[in-house]
C-alpha positions in Angstrom: 101.2 100.1 65.2 104.4 100.9 63.5 107.6 100.3 65.3 109.8 103.3 65.1 112.7 102.5 67.4 113.5 99.1 68.7 116.5 98.5 71.0 118.9 100.6 73.0 122.0 99.1 74.7 123.6 100.9 77.6 126.9 99.4 78.9 126.1 95.7 79.6 122.4 96.2 80.5 119.7 95.6 78.0 117.3 98.6 78.3 115.1 97.7 75.2 113.1 100.7 74.3 110.3 100.2 71.8 108.6 103.4 70.6 105.3 103.1 68.6 103.7 105.6 66.3 100.8 106.4 68.6 103.1 107.7 71.3 103.3 104.5 73.4 106.8 103.5 74.6 107.8 100.2 76.2 111.0 100.5 78.2 112.3 97.2 79.5 114.2 97.9 82.7 115.3 95.7 85.6 112.4 93.4 86.6 109.7 95.5 84.9 108.6 97.1 81.7 107.5 100.7 81.9 104.7 101.8 79.6 104.7 105.5 78.7 102.2 107.5 76.6 103.5 110.7 75.1 106.5 110.5 77.4 104.4 110.1 80.6 104.3 106.9 82.6 101.0 105.0 82.3 101.9 101.8 84.1 104.7 99.3 84.8 104.5 95.6 84.4 106.4 94.1 87.4 107.5 90.5 86.9 110.5 90.1 89.2 110.6 90.4 93.0 106.8 89.9 93.3 104.8 86.7 94.1 102.8 87.3 90.9 103.1 89.7 88.0 101.3 93.0 88.6 100.8 96.3 86.8 101.5 99.3 89.0 101.2 102.2 89.1 98.3 102.9 86.7 98.1 106.6 86.1 95.5 108.8 84.6 96.3 111.4 81.9 97.4 113.9 84.5 99.4 111.4 86.5 96.7 110.6 89.1 97.1 107.1 90.6 94.2 104.9 89.6 95.0 101.8 91.7 95.7 101.4 95.4 99.3 102.0 96.6 99.5 99.1 99.0 101.2 96.5 98.8 103.3 97.7 95.8 104.3 100.6 98.0 103.9 101.4 101.7 100.4 102.8 102.5 100.4 106.4 103.4 98.7 107.6 106.6 95.0 106.9 106.4 95.3 104.5 103.5 94.3 100.8 103.8 96.8 98.0 104.2 94.5 95.0 104.1 94.7 92.1 101.6 98.4 92.3 100.7 97.7 90.0 97.7 95.6 92.6 95.9 98.4 93.9 93.7 97.0 96.8 91.7 96.1 94.8 88.5 96.7 91.1 88.6 95.5 87.5 87.9 95.3 84.7 90.4 93.5 81.6 91.7 93.1 80.5 95.3 92.7 76.7 94.7 94.4 75.0 91.8 94.4 71.2 92.0 97.2 69.3 90.3 100.8 68.1 90.5 102.4 64.9 91.5 100.2 64.2 94.6 97.1 65.9 93.1 97.4 68.6 95.8 95.7 71.9 96.0 97.8 75.0 95.5 97.2 78.7 96.2 98.2 81.2 93.4 96.0 84.1 94.7 97.2 84.6 98.3 100.7 85.6 99.3 101.4 83.8 102.6 103.7 81.1 103.7 101.6 78.4 102.2 101.1 80.1 98.8 102.7 79.3 95.5 104.1 81.9 93.1 103.6 82.8 89.4 107.3 82.9 88.3 108.2 84.7 85.0 110.1 82.6 82.5 110.1 85.0 79.6 109.1 88.7 79.1 109.6 90.7 76.0 108.4 93.9 74.2 106.7 92.7 71.1 106.8 94.4 67.7 103.0 94.5 67.9 103.2 97.1 70.7 102.4 94.5 73.4 104.1 92.9 76.4 104.4 89.2 75.9 105.0 87.2 79.1 105.3 83.5 80.0 105.0 82.3 83.6 105.1 79.0 85.5 102.9 78.3 88.5 105.3 77.1 91.2 103.9 75.4 94.4 105.1 76.0 97.9 107.1 72.8 97.5 108.8 74.1 94.3 106.8 72.0 91.8 105.6 73.5 88.6 101.8 72.9 88.5 100.8 74.8 85.3 102.0 77.6 83.0 100.5 80.6 81.4 101.1 83.1 78.6 100.0 86.7 78.6 99.7 89.4 76.0 99.1 92.9 77.3 98.3 95.8 74.9 97.9 99.5 75.5 96.1 102.3 73.7 94.8 105.7 74.5 92.8 108.7 73.4 92.4 112.3 74.7 89.7 111.0 77.1 90.8 107.4 78.0 93.5 105.0 78.9 93.1 101.4 77.8 94.7 98.0 78.7 93.8 94.8 76.9 94.9 91.7 78.8 94.8 88.3 77.3 95.5 85.4 79.7 96.0 81.8 78.5 96.3 79.0 81.1 98.1 75.9 80.0 97.8 72.4 81.6 101.4 71.9 80.5 102.6 69.6 83.3 99.5 67.4 83.8 95.8 67.6 84.5 94.6 70.5 86.6 91.4 71.7 88.1 90.8 75.4 88.7 88.5 74.8 91.6 85.4 76.7 92.8 86.5 79.7 94.8 85.5 83.4 95.1 89.1 84.4 95.1 90.1 83.9 91.5 90.3 85.6 88.2 91.4 88.9 86.7 91.3 91.7 89.3 92.2 95.2 90.2 92.1 97.3 93.4 91.0 100.9 93.3 92.3 103.7 95.6 90.5 103.9 99.0 88.9 107.3 98.1 87.2 105.6 95.1 85.6 102.9 97.3 81.8 102.6 97.8 82.6 101.6 101.4 86.3 101.6 102.3 87.9 98.7 104.2 88.2 99.1 108.0 91.9 99.6 107.8 91.3 102.8 105.7 90.7 106.0 107.6 90.0 108.2 104.7 87.0 110.0 103.1 85.6 108.2 100.1 83.1 108.7 97.4 82.7 105.6 95.1 80.2 104.0 92.8 79.8 100.6 91.1 77.6 99.8 88.2 77.3 96.7 86.0 76.0 96.0 82.5 72.7 94.8 84.0 72.0 98.0 85.9 73.0 96.6 89.3 74.7 99.2 91.5 77.0 99.4 94.6 77.7 96.3 96.7 74.9 94.5 94.9 77.3 93.9 92.0 79.1 91.2 94.0 78.5 87.7 92.6 76.3 88.9 89.8 76.8 87.9 86.2 77.5 90.8 83.8 79.4 91.8 80.7 81.2 94.5 82.5 81.6 96.3 85.8 82.4 100.0 86.2 84.1 101.3 89.3 84.3 105.1 89.7 84.8 107.6 92.4 86.8 110.5 93.9 90.6 110.5 93.3 92.7 113.5 94.2 89.7 115.8 93.9 88.3 114.5 90.6 85.8 111.8 89.7 87.5 109.1 87.6 86.6 105.5 86.8 87.6 102.2 85.3 85.4 99.6 83.6 86.5 96.0 83.0 85.0 94.2 80.1 84.5 90.4 79.8 84.7 89.2 76.2 82.0 87.0 74.7 84.6 84.4 73.7 85.6 83.9 77.3 84.6 80.7 79.1 81.2 80.9 80.9 80.5 84.4 79.5 79.1 86.6 81.0 81.3 86.2 84.0 80.4 86.5 87.6 82.1 89.3 89.5 84.0 89.3 92.9 83.2 93.0 93.1 83.7 94.4 96.6 82.5 97.8 97.9 85.9 98.2 99.6 87.8 98.4 96.2 88.5 95.0 94.8 86.9 94.0 91.5 87.6 90.7 89.8 86.1 88.9 86.9 85.6 85.3 88.2 83.9 82.4 86.4 84.9 79.9 89.1 83.1 81.0 92.3 79.6 79.6 91.5 78.9 78.1 94.9 79.7 81.3 96.6 78.0 83.7 94.2 74.9 81.5 93.5 74.7 80.0 97.1 74.9 76.4 95.8 75.4 73.3 97.9 77.8 71.7 95.5 81.3 72.9 96.5 82.6 71.9 93.1 80.0 73.8 91.0 82.4 76.2 89.6 85.3 73.8 88.9 86.9 74.0 85.5 89.1 71.0 84.5 91.9 70.9 81.9 93.5 67.7 80.8 97.3 67.7 80.1 98.0 69.7 77.0 94.7 71.7 77.1 94.5 75.4 77.6 91.9 78.1 78.2 92.0 81.8 77.2 90.5 84.9 78.7 90.3 88.3 77.1 89.6 91.5 79.2 89.7 95.2 78.6 90.3 97.7 81.3 89.0 101.2 80.3 89.9 104.2 82.4 87.8 107.2 82.0 86.8 110.6 83.5 83.6 111.1 85.4 81.1 108.7 87.0 80.4 105.6 85.0 77.4 106.0 82.7 75.7 102.9 81.4 75.2 104.1 77.8 78.7 105.3 77.4 80.3 102.2 78.9 78.1 99.9 76.9 79.1 101.8 73.7 82.8 101.3 74.5 82.2 97.6 75.3 80.4 97.0 72.0 83.1 98.8 70.1 85.7 96.5 71.7 83.7 93.4 70.9 83.2 94.5 67.3 87.0 94.8 66.9 87.2 91.2 68.1 88.6 92.1 71.5 92.1 93.1 70.2 
């Protein structure tokens, strides 16, 4: 990607507009970075005023919203308002052990006992990516760990693509990412795309799930797979999104916290839940102080119902390109 135009200063506010040769623009505004493709908003990376960074909205080529409105915006009549922590596209973990008293901290939920993922640096890179650093701050205000994220964007006439690299650093001390079904890289689709909408939604839906092993519908929950595709009806059209788990990721292929009501999360940690094991620590992943672990994912938005051969071809193409 060639950087055409880099910074724009308006009065005393840094707007930072980065325009790339393939039509992707990164516009650094107040508390967010807007990502545009050919002048149209694709998504915004929100890092200020939210309990954890989130990408919202995510829009299809014609502007159709591809993730649920709530909680980033107020739900419209008939739309669901459950699980306020399912923020469009996000990363989280329910039980992280660490800190001075070796306590357990929640960086998935968003209640009075939860911690927060607090941004410490966000910039538009010359490589066409958003570069973000965050600290995981407990309810008591203690930093338990840190992370660094690189989010890249690309497109074609038939697809919108987001590559999300997440590196977790045990920067403050030893941590344990504990066994829990509520963890990992997740997204929440609109209610109309759901296989079975949540009870708070009073709306007609047509949705489908398919994983790389041929499992469909609600059966995708807890299964290990290279990818999961979630497609369905959105504003009168069938559209979909597939999330890819890279072979270099820990414990590949990942298990999936893939719910028929619209949540889909790649989660290597929830072994006791997904595999019905007696050992409550089966999915634990420990990092000693100074160690880190990296995950690479691709989210691939497409038209039509997910077709196994087409999604697999896209997955293999991504892997062959080394997941960049």
